[in-house]
C-alpha positions as CSV (number, residue, x, y, z in Angstrom):
1,M,-26.5,32.7,-53.3
2,I,-27.7,33.3,-56.8
3,N,-24.1,33.4,-58.0
4,K,-23.3,30.1,-56.4
5,I,-26.4,28.5,-58.1
6,L,-25.4,29.9,-61.5
7,A,-21.8,28.7,-60.9
8,L,-22.9,25.2,-60.1
9,I,-25.2,25.0,-63.1
10,L,-22.3,26.3,-65.4
11,I,-19.8,23.8,-63.9
12,I,-22.1,20.9,-64.5
13,A,-23.2,22.1,-68.0
14,A,-19.6,22.5,-69.0
15,A,-18.6,19.1,-67.6
16,L,-21.5,17.4,-69.5
17,L,-20.3,19.0,-72.7
18,L,-16.7,18.1,-72.2
19,I,-17.3,14.5,-71.2
20,H,-20.6,13.3,-72.8
21,L,-20.1,15.1,-76.1
22,R,-16.4,14.1,-76.1
23,L,-15.0,17.5,-76.9
24,D,-11.2,17.2,-77.0
25,V,-10.5,20.1,-74.6
26,Y,-9.5,17.7,-71.9
27,P,-9.0,13.9,-71.9
28,E,-12.1,12.2,-70.7
29,N,-10.3,10.4,-67.9
30,S,-8.0,13.2,-66.8
31,P,-7.4,13.2,-63.0
32,T,-7.1,16.9,-63.1
33,L,-10.5,17.3,-64.7
34,V,-12.1,14.9,-62.2
35,L,-10.5,16.7,-59.2
36,G,-11.5,20.1,-60.5
37,L,-15.1,19.0,-61.0
38,I,-15.2,17.5,-57.5
39,L,-13.7,20.6,-55.8
40,L,-15.7,23.2,-57.6
41,G,-19.1,21.4,-57.7
42,A,-18.8,20.3,-54.0
43,Y,-17.8,23.9,-52.9
44,C,-20.9,25.4,-54.5
45,F,-23.2,22.6,-53.4
46,G,-21.9,22.8,-49.8
47,F,-22.5,26.5,-49.7
48,L,-26.1,26.1,-51.0
49,L,-27.0,23.5,-48.4
50,E,-25.4,25.6,-45.6
51,K,-27.9,28.3,-46.5
52,I,-30.8,26.0,-45.6
53,G,-29.2,24.9,-42.3
54,S,-27.4,21.7,-43.4
55,P,-23.7,21.1,-42.6
56,R,-21.5,21.9,-45.6
57,I,-19.9,18.4,-45.5
58,V,-23.3,16.9,-46.3
59,G,-23.3,19.1,-49.4
60,Y,-19.8,17.9,-50.3
61,I,-20.8,14.3,-49.9
62,L,-24.0,14.7,-52.0
63,A,-22.2,16.7,-54.7
64,G,-19.6,13.9,-55.1
65,L,-22.5,11.3,-55.3
66,L,-24.6,13.4,-57.6
67,M,-21.8,14.0,-60.2
68,G,-20.7,10.4,-60.0
69,P,-21.4,7.1,-61.8
70,F,-25.0,6.7,-60.7
71,F,-26.4,10.1,-61.7
72,L,-24.7,12.6,-63.9
73,K,-21.8,10.2,-64.8
74,L,-19.2,12.9,-64.9
75,Y,-16.6,10.4,-63.7
76,T,-16.2,6.7,-63.0
77,F,-15.2,4.8,-59.9
78,S,-11.8,4.0,-61.5
79,E,-11.2,7.7,-62.2
80,V,-12.0,8.5,-58.6
81,S,-9.6,5.7,-57.4
82,D,-6.8,7.4,-59.4
83,L,-7.1,10.2,-56.9
84,A,-6.8,8.0,-53.8
85,F,-3.6,9.8,-52.8
86,I,-5.8,12.9,-52.2
87,N,-7.7,11.0,-49.5
88,K,-4.4,10.0,-47.8
89,L,-3.3,13.7,-47.7
90,A,-6.7,14.7,-46.4
91,L,-6.8,12.0,-43.7
92,A,-3.3,12.9,-42.5
93,F,-4.4,16.6,-42.2
94,I,-7.6,15.6,-40.3
95,A,-5.7,13.4,-38.0
96,F,-3.2,16.2,-37.1
97,C,-6.2,18.5,-36.4
98,A,-8.0,15.8,-34.4
99,G,-4.9,15.5,-32.1
100,G,-4.5,19.2,-32.0
101,E,-8.1,19.7,-30.8
102,L,-7.5,17.5,-27.7
103,R,-6.3,19.7,-24.9
104,I,-5.3,17.9,-21.7
105,K,-6.8,20.7,-19.5
106,N,-10.2,20.2,-21.3
107,I,-10.0,16.4,-21.2
108,R,-9.4,16.5,-17.4
109,K,-12.6,18.4,-16.9
110,V,-14.7,15.8,-18.7
111,L,-12.6,12.6,-18.1
112,K,-15.3,10.9,-16.0
113,S,-17.8,11.6,-18.8
114,I,-15.5,10.4,-21.5
115,I,-14.9,7.1,-19.7
116,S,-18.6,6.7,-19.0
117,Y,-19.7,7.4,-22.6
118,I,-17.0,5.1,-24.1
119,S,-18.0,2.2,-21.8
120,G,-21.7,2.7,-21.8
121,V,-22.2,3.4,-25.5
122,T,-19.8,0.6,-26.6
123,I,-21.6,-2.0,-24.4
124,V,-25.2,-1.0,-25.4
125,V,-24.4,-0.5,-29.2
126,F,-22.3,-3.7,-29.3
127,M,-24.9,-5.8,-27.5
128,G,-27.9,-4.2,-29.3
129,T,-26.5,-4.7,-32.8
130,T,-25.1,-8.2,-32.1
131,T,-28.4,-9.3,-30.6
132,L,-30.4,-7.9,-33.6
133,V,-28.2,-9.6,-36.2
134,F,-28.2,-12.9,-34.2
135,V,-32.0,-12.9,-34.1
136,L,-32.2,-12.3,-37.9
137,S,-29.3,-14.6,-38.7
138,K,-31.4,-17.6,-39.6
139,T,-33.0,-15.5,-42.4
140,M,-29.6,-14.4,-43.8
141,F,-28.6,-16.8,-46.6
142,F,-24.9,-16.6,-45.7
143,M,-25.5,-17.7,-42.1
144,S,-28.6,-19.9,-42.4
145,D,-26.6,-23.1,-42.2
146,F,-24.3,-22.0,-39.3
147,N,-24.7,-23.4,-35.8
148,P,-25.8,-20.9,-33.1
149,T,-22.3,-20.4,-31.8
150,L,-20.9,-19.4,-35.2
151,R,-23.9,-17.2,-36.0
152,L,-23.3,-15.4,-32.7
153,A,-19.6,-14.9,-33.5
154,V,-20.4,-13.5,-36.9
155,S,-23.1,-11.3,-35.4
156,A,-20.5,-9.9,-33.1
157,I,-18.6,-8.5,-36.2
158,F,-21.7,-6.4,-36.9
159,G,-21.7,-5.2,-33.3
160,T,-18.1,-4.3,-33.4
161,I,-18.3,-2.3,-36.6
162,A,-21.4,-0.5,-35.3
163,V,-19.4,0.8,-32.3
164,A,-17.0,2.7,-34.6
165,R,-17.2,6.5,-35.0
166,S,-15.9,9.1,-37.4
167,P,-13.6,11.7,-35.9
168,S,-13.0,13.2,-39.3
169,S,-16.7,14.2,-39.6
170,A,-16.8,15.5,-36.0
171,I,-13.6,17.7,-36.7
172,A,-15.2,19.1,-39.9
173,I,-18.4,20.1,-38.2
174,I,-16.6,21.6,-35.2
175,S,-14.3,23.6,-37.6
176,E,-17.3,24.7,-39.6
177,T,-19.3,25.9,-36.6
178,K,-16.3,27.2,-34.6
179,A,-17.8,25.1,-31.7
180,K,-16.3,25.3,-28.2
181,G,-17.6,23.9,-24.9
182,R,-18.1,20.9,-22.7
183,Y,-20.4,19.1,-25.2
184,T,-17.9,19.6,-28.0
185,D,-15.0,18.3,-25.9
186,I,-16.9,15.2,-24.9
187,V,-18.0,14.3,-28.4
188,L,-14.5,14.9,-29.9
189,S,-12.6,13.1,-27.2
190,V,-14.9,10.1,-27.2
191,S,-14.8,9.9,-31.1
192,V,-11.0,10.0,-31.2
193,A,-10.5,7.6,-28.2
194,M,-13.0,5.2,-29.8
195,D,-10.8,4.8,-32.9
196,V,-8.1,3.3,-30.6
197,F,-10.4,1.2,-28.6
198,I,-12.3,-0.2,-31.7
199,I,-9.1,-1.6,-33.2
200,I,-8.5,-3.7,-30.1
201,L,-12.1,-4.9,-29.8
202,F,-12.1,-5.8,-33.5
203,A,-8.8,-7.8,-33.1
204,V,-10.4,-9.9,-30.3
205,I,-13.7,-10.5,-32.1
206,I,-12.1,-11.3,-35.4
207,S,-9.7,-13.8,-33.7
208,L,-12.7,-15.5,-32.1
209,V,-14.5,-15.8,-35.4
210,Q,-11.5,-17.3,-37.1
211,V,-11.3,-19.9,-34.4
212,F,-15.0,-20.9,-34.9
213,I,-14.9,-20.8,-38.7
214,A,-11.5,-22.5,-39.2
215,G,-11.8,-24.7,-36.1
216,K,-8.1,-24.5,-35.4
217,G,-6.4,-23.7,-32.2
218,G,-7.4,-21.4,-29.5
219,L,-7.8,-17.6,-29.2
220,N,-4.9,-15.9,-30.8
221,L,-3.9,-13.6,-27.9
222,S,-0.6,-12.7,-29.7
223,L,-2.8,-10.6,-32.1
224,V,-3.9,-8.4,-29.1
225,Y,-0.3,-8.1,-27.9
226,F,0.8,-7.0,-31.3
227,L,-2.0,-4.4,-31.5
228,L,-1.0,-3.0,-28.1
229,A,2.6,-2.8,-29.3
230,E,1.5,-1.1,-32.5
231,I,-0.5,1.6,-30.5
232,I,2.4,2.3,-28.1
233,I,5.0,2.6,-31.0
234,A,2.5,4.8,-32.9
235,F,2.1,7.2,-30.0
236,A,5.9,7.3,-29.4
237,L,6.6,8.1,-33.1
238,G,3.8,10.7,-33.0
239,F,5.4,12.4,-30.0
240,I,8.8,12.6,-31.9
241,L,7.0,13.9,-35.0
242,G,5.1,16.5,-32.9
243,K,8.4,17.7,-31.5
244,F,9.8,18.0,-35.0
245,I,6.7,20.1,-36.0
246,V,7.4,22.4,-33.0
247,F,11.0,22.8,-34.3
248,L,9.6,23.8,-37.8
249,I,7.3,26.3,-36.2
250,E,10.1,27.9,-34.1
251,K,13.1,27.7,-36.4
252,V,11.9,27.3,-40.0
253,H,9.7,29.9,-41.6
254,V,7.7,27.9,-44.2
255,E,4.0,27.4,-44.9
256,F,4.0,24.6,-42.4
257,P,0.4,23.3,-43.1
258,V,1.6,22.2,-46.5
259,V,4.8,20.7,-45.1
260,I,2.7,18.9,-42.4
261,I,0.3,17.4,-44.9
262,A,3.3,16.2,-46.9
263,M,4.8,14.7,-43.7
264,G,1.5,13.0,-43.0
265,F,1.5,11.4,-46.5
266,I,5.1,10.2,-45.9
267,V,4.0,8.7,-42.5
268,I,1.1,6.8,-44.2
269,E,3.3,5.4,-47.0
270,F,6.1,4.6,-44.6
271,S,3.8,2.7,-42.2
272,H,2.3,0.6,-45.0
273,L,5.7,-0.1,-46.6
274,L,7.2,-1.1,-43.2
275,G,4.3,-3.4,-42.5
276,D,4.7,-5.1,-45.8
277,Y,8.5,-5.4,-45.3
278,L,8.2,-7.0,-41.9
279,R,5.5,-9.4,-43.0
280,Q,7.3,-10.5,-46.1
281,T,10.8,-10.6,-44.7
282,Y,10.4,-11.7,-41.1
283,D,6.8,-12.9,-41.0
284,I,6.1,-10.3,-38.3
285,G,2.5,-9.0,-38.4
286,L,3.3,-5.5,-37.0
287,E,1.4,-2.7,-38.9
288,L,1.6,0.8,-37.5
289,E,-1.5,2.9,-37.7
290,P,-0.4,6.1,-39.5
291,L,-3.4,8.1,-38.4
292,L,-2.6,7.4,-34.7
293,I,0.9,8.7,-35.4
294,C,-0.5,11.9,-36.9
295,M,-3.0,12.3,-34.1
296,A,-0.3,11.9,-31.5
297,A,1.8,14.5,-33.3
298,G,-1.0,17.0,-33.2
299,F,-1.7,16.2,-29.5
300,T,2.0,16.8,-28.7
301,V,2.1,20.2,-30.5
302,Q,-1.1,21.3,-28.6
303,N,-0.1,20.1,-25.1
304,F,3.7,20.0,-25.0
305,S,4.6,23.3,-26.6
306,K,3.4,26.9,-26.5
307,H,2.3,26.8,-30.2
308,G,-0.9,24.8,-29.9
309,E,-3.4,27.5,-30.8
310,N,-1.1,28.9,-33.5
311,F,-0.9,25.4,-34.9
312,L,-4.6,25.0,-35.1
313,E,-5.2,28.5,-36.4
314,R,-2.8,28.0,-39.3
315,M,-4.1,24.6,-40.1
316,D,-7.7,26.0,-40.2
317,R,-6.7,28.5,-42.9
318,V,-6.1,25.7,-45.4
319,S,-8.8,23.3,-44.1
320,L,-11.6,24.2,-46.6
321,P,-10.2,22.6,-49.7
322,V,-9.0,19.6,-47.7
323,Y,-12.5,18.9,-46.3
324,I,-14.1,19.5,-49.7
325,A,-11.8,17.0,-51.4
326,F,-12.1,14.4,-48.6
327,F,-15.9,14.4,-48.2
328,A,-16.7,14.9,-51.9
329,M,-14.5,11.9,-52.8
330,T,-16.3,10.0,-50.0
331,G,-19.6,10.7,-51.8
332,A,-18.0,10.0,-55.2
333,S,-16.9,6.6,-53.9
334,M,-20.3,5.5,-52.6
335,D,-21.6,2.5,-54.5
336,L,-25.4,2.8,-54.6
337,N,-25.6,-0.8,-55.9
338,V,-24.8,-1.7,-52.2
339,L,-28.0,0.1,-51.1
340,R,-30.0,-1.7,-53.7
341,T,-29.0,-5.1,-52.4
342,G,-28.5,-4.5,-48.7
343,W,-30.7,-1.5,-47.9
344,L,-33.4,-3.3,-45.8
345,L,-30.9,-5.1,-43.5
346,G,-28.7,-2.0,-43.5
347,L,-31.7,0.2,-42.5
348,T,-32.5,-2.2,-39.7
349,V,-28.9,-2.1,-38.4
350,F,-28.9,1.7,-38.8
351,V,-32.1,2.1,-36.7
352,V,-31.1,-0.3,-33.9
353,R,-27.6,1.4,-33.8
354,L,-29.3,4.8,-33.5
355,L,-31.5,3.7,-30.6
356,S,-28.6,1.9,-28.9
357,I,-26.5,5.1,-29.1
358,Y,-29.3,7.1,-27.6
359,V,-29.9,4.7,-24.7
360,G,-26.2,4.2,-24.0
361,S,-25.5,8.0,-24.1
362,Y,-28.5,8.9,-22.0
363,V,-27.7,6.3,-19.3
364,S,-24.0,7.1,-19.3
365,G,-24.7,10.8,-18.9
366,R,-27.1,10.3,-16.0
367,I,-24.5,8.0,-14.2
368,V,-21.8,10.8,-14.2
369,K,-24.5,13.5,-13.5
370,N,-23.9,15.5,-16.7
371,E,-26.3,18.5,-17.3
372,P,-29.5,17.4,-19.0
373,K,-28.7,19.4,-22.1
374,I,-25.5,17.2,-22.4
375,Y,-26.8,13.7,-21.8
376,K,-30.0,14.3,-23.8
377,N,-28.1,15.5,-26.9
378,V,-24.6,14.0,-26.8
379,W,-25.8,10.9,-28.8
380,L,-26.3,13.3,-31.8
381,G,-22.5,13.6,-32.1
382,F,-21.9,9.8,-32.1
383,I,-23.8,8.8,-35.3
384,T,-21.3,9.4,-38.2
385,Q,-19.2,6.6,-39.5
386,A,-16.6,6.5,-42.3
387,G,-12.9,5.6,-42.5
388,V,-12.2,3.2,-39.6
389,S,-15.5,1.3,-40.2
390,L,-14.8,0.9,-43.9
391,G,-11.2,-0.1,-43.2
392,L,-12.3,-2.8,-40.8
393,L,-14.8,-4.1,-43.3
394,T,-12.0,-4.5,-45.9
395,E,-10.2,-6.7,-43.4
396,V,-13.3,-8.8,-42.8
397,V,-13.5,-9.4,-46.6
398,R,-9.8,-10.3,-46.7
399,R,-10.0,-12.8,-43.9
400,F,-13.4,-14.3,-44.6
401,P,-13.9,-14.4,-48.4
402,E,-16.9,-16.7,-48.1
403,I,-19.0,-14.4,-45.8
404,G,-17.1,-11.1,-45.9
405,P,-18.7,-9.6,-49.0
406,S,-22.2,-10.2,-47.6
407,V,-21.3,-8.6,-44.3
408,Q,-19.7,-5.7,-46.1
409,T,-22.8,-5.1,-48.3
410,I,-25.1,-4.8,-45.3
411,L,-22.8,-2.7,-43.2
412,V,-21.8,-0.3,-46.0
413,A,-25.5,0.4,-46.6
414,A,-25.8,1.3,-42.9
415,I,-22.6,3.4,-43.0
416,I,-23.8,5.4,-46.0
417,M,-27.0,6.2,-44.0
418,N,-24.9,7.1,-40.9
419,Q,-22.6,9.3,-42.9
420,I,-25.4,11.4,-44.4
421,I,-27.6,11.7,-41.3
422,G,-24.7,12.0,-38.7
423,P,-23.3,15.4,-39.7
424,I,-26.8,17.0,-39.8
425,A,-27.6,15.5,-36.3
426,F,-24.3,16.7,-34.8
427,K,-24.7,20.3,-36.1
428,Y,-28.2,20.3,-34.7
429,G,-26.9,19.1,-31.4
430,L,-24.2,21.8,-31.2
431,K,-26.8,24.5,-31.9
432,K,-29.2,23.0,-29.4
433,V,-26.6,23.2,-26.5
434,G,-25.5,26.6,-27.7
435,E,-21.8,25.9,-28.4
436,T,-21.7,27.1,-32.1
437,N,-19.9,30.4,-32.8
438,A,-20.4,30.7,-36.5
């Protein structure tokens, strides 16, 4: 432990000398320097926090934040954004692992619980958050002049974002603790399935809000049809990709985790380019979700081949630097100015969301007669938020430039709190039910 503390001090001291005293060993804005600082600093910080019982990924997030623009100023937001491709690689890797962790035989055992938790938690969290924001909406400057119907519609955006989960954080904690068991299966399955469900719910709500704000036409049901088509096509392409990975495992002797990460990056870029091409050339709003394709591929390898466990084992060997990079860059990208302006409303949304998750989980677990240790603690695995939530908020800003930034400010403040508290809560929950093996 002393070695890690000394290493962290030396890394930060050397970085301060290189950057703030402008020594010419490295260019100040070198992406290589920034990535090296993030990886080395986060690794040491994550190790130190693990020693006091905190999840490593919280250490990675805090390290990225500590070394960033608001504290030590070792790099800027623009320098972090130059490394955005690292996030794409990491997300593809995490999506493959998320799909690979879903075993049909395990899902069958807890299917009733999964359906109950998805429905119960979604209803309670959506209703609780929407009601809270609607009650407070008259005091929010960007909604104070709206009529009650429009305020309710905008409040529903808050409720929808609050429902979203973070499978990436769940996967990282499960990998770190080597967790296995009924509780683990329920949390992971619900988190992954919620990613699909939340996209459909968001499409319906955002379409309603557009109707009320613009006052044009009726509900755009074609948006829902397009989303269903996107999901079906994504799963079909994921199945094909999964079969190709099985072929690589059986016939081609390469370090396939590296190849798979590269394929995930290609899938992400191809999906975005295809969406742009169809929209610009044919005015077709079909955008495939690349992470669903990668999830489906991992699911295919796990459940439709004999290489599922080998696949996960070999992916796990290279997971440490991937998780460090992804979560440290998440911390480095956190804008604390958002907390300064939106912390009070963000904290209110955070608290109500937390209570709603607890109530929804408790009631859902009792309905399907789960063991008390499950239904009393499963809510601890549903707190984290990250990628999907932030992606949906970006879409809110794009569609509603007048109110979008204000909605984003409040919800990003809440998401930052969820992302810090969530991993700690989930690791505590895993220990409490006795499913950790590390």
